[in-house]
C-alpha positions, 0 to 999 in steps of 0.5 A, a space after each residue: 506747785 507751791 510756789 506758782 500758788 505762792 504766785 498766785 496768792 501774792 497776785 491775788 492780793 496786790 490786785 485786791 490793793 490797787 482796786 481797794 486804792 482804786 475806789 478810795 475817795 478823793 476829798 475835793 476842798 470847795 476852791 477844788 468843786 468851784 473850778 470843777 462846777 465853773 468848767 462844768 461836769 454832769 457829777 453832783 457836788 456833795 459836801 460834807 460839813 465837820 469839825 475835828 472835835 466830831 466824833 458822829 463826824 469820824 463814825 460817819 467817814 469810817 463806817 458810811 463813807 467807806 461802804 463799799 456800796 456806799 463808797 461806789 454809788 458816790 465815787 460814780 455820781 458825785 465829785 465828794 468836797 470836805 468842809 471844816 466847819 471851824 477853818 481859819 482860812 477865809 474862802 472867796 466863792 462867786 466873789 464874797 468872801 466868807 471867813 472864821 467867825 465867833 470865839 472860843 467854843 463858839 466859833 463857824 465858818 460863815 460858808 459852812 453856815 450858808 451850806 447848812 441853811 445854819 443848821 450848824 449841827 455835826 456832821 452835815 451832809 449838802 448835796 449840790 447839783 451839778 452846778 453847785 446849787 444846794 439841794 438840801 443839807 442834812 443834819 446828823 450821822 446817818 449809817 450806811 443805807 438809809 445814807 446810800 438811800 439818800 444820795 441815790 434819791 438825789 444822785 438819780 434826781 429823783 427829787 425831780 419827779 418825786 417827793 421823799 415820801 413818795 420814794 421812801 415808799 418805794 423801797 418799803 413797799 406795804 402790801 
């Protein structure tokens, strides 16, 4: 009997590990995402614009993106992309090459500047359509629940039929 119980516990742990692994985020590069968009996709795109030194970026990775509800929703509805706002490698997209500019503490990647619409605050996330068109950049750290509400607004295309204020009113109805 003890062997059977041991086997069942080990099996359950193994299945949990497989399930957790299935739910891990495979972050794409910008180039990989652009290639997916070019081929056509039914999922929207989500770009996390970060820097290596950004503490709030790390906190968002650890707390927000790893939240089980956030992770499940994002994996189902978005291609997820990481873009280092200070990467030295140039990126060519639609015939234009974006590069690292500036020097010292004032460096930034031109693509990060373009995607964030000039708001180089970190973290900034960018929600994009299935055709790789910017819907909205959003600067700052967001805990899991508020982030999921925002991701749902864009992911479920609610922005097409209601304003953010109207959507927000559905989340917190007043009596």
